C-alpha positions, 0 to 999 in steps of 0.5 A: 457763815457756818463752818460746815459751809466751807471756804470753797462754798464762800468762793462760789458765792463770791463769784455769784455775787457779781453774776447775773444768774444769782437770783435768777437761779434761785427764782427758778428752783422748784418749790415742790417738796416731798410730803414729809418735807412739806409737813416739816416745813409747815411746822417751821412756818407755823412757829410764832415769831418771838416778841421784840427779838431779831437776834441771829444770823439771817440770809437772803432768800427768794420765796416762790412768787416773790419775783426777786430775780432782778435783785442782783442789780437793783430794787425794782423792775421799773427804774426809779424816777430821777430828778435832772440832777440825778439823771446827769449823775446816772449817765456817768455810771459805768456799771459792770453788770451788763458786760459793757464795763469790766472790773478795770473800766468800771467806776462802781465805787465798791469794785473800783475803790473798795468803798463801803457799799452804803445803805441800802446797797449793802443788801445786794451782797449775797452774804448773811448778816447778824443782829445783836441786841443790847439795851441801848442799841441794835448791832447789824454785823454784815459778813461782807467786808466786816460792815457794822451798823449801830442802830440806837434804840434809846429814844434819841431822835435823828440828829438835825445836822448829822455827820455825813457817813458811808452807812449813815446814822441810824435810830430804831424802834419797835412797832408792835411785837415783831416789826423793827423800824429803822430810820437812817440819814446823814449819808455822804453822796459817794455810794450808789443806791444799787449796782446799776449806778442810781445815785443819791445825795446827802439828803437821802433818808432810808427807812427799813422795816424788818418784819419777823413773819414767824420764827424763821422768816423775816421780810424787809421793806425799804423806802428811799427818799431823796428830794435832790435825787428821787422824784418820788420815794423808791420802795422794795421788799427783801426776804430773809431766813434765819440760819441758827447754825451759821456763824459769820465768816470773814469776807474782805473787800480787799481779798482775792475774791474780788478779782474776777478777771478769770471769770470775765474771759 
């Protein structure tokens, strides 16, 4: 993250990562701008998106009317339709969001064991990520816990019998000039889909469609399919803004920022 952002701000953001007010506060902010600011914003909005280019640091935003206040916990206001197998697994989840379970009693794999978050849960961590493009693959570097994804763009198909990994195996291709589509499979079943504890199996297939709306804004459509866990596909949309002056910082899951005992009193 930008050095000017400061370590103190990182600390505040870390606290908000597990606070129910994170996106509710964002959603409640007034979009009103002074005329000069509005004109400047309009000029930025009108800048065209570059062709086949997602390079840079991106941070989640909550644009007016997007109703993303609930995305601190899960993907949609309506819960997914689960299979009986997944319903049984979901009843075993002890999420810490509602206050019923603390960091000492939750079985959230990220909080209790510092496990990798998996995809797409990684997007619930309110830290930026960066795209780095190469001729053979796209790298996604997440500020949270140094997560790295390699998305192959050399034309290879998804493996028929992939290794079961925390973040899966990903392949990507461009759909038109500004949409980058990523298919990911080969997940282990140790992660949650969201912070509420909705489970998935090793049959999970995630499709991400990164749509660069213009120079500074991107929308991410996510589709989750899992015949063992989800009775039907689960879909959502996230929104991001380019931060050209930011650099990724160092956020470690094993760091002190994960100790929220003082904030639960």
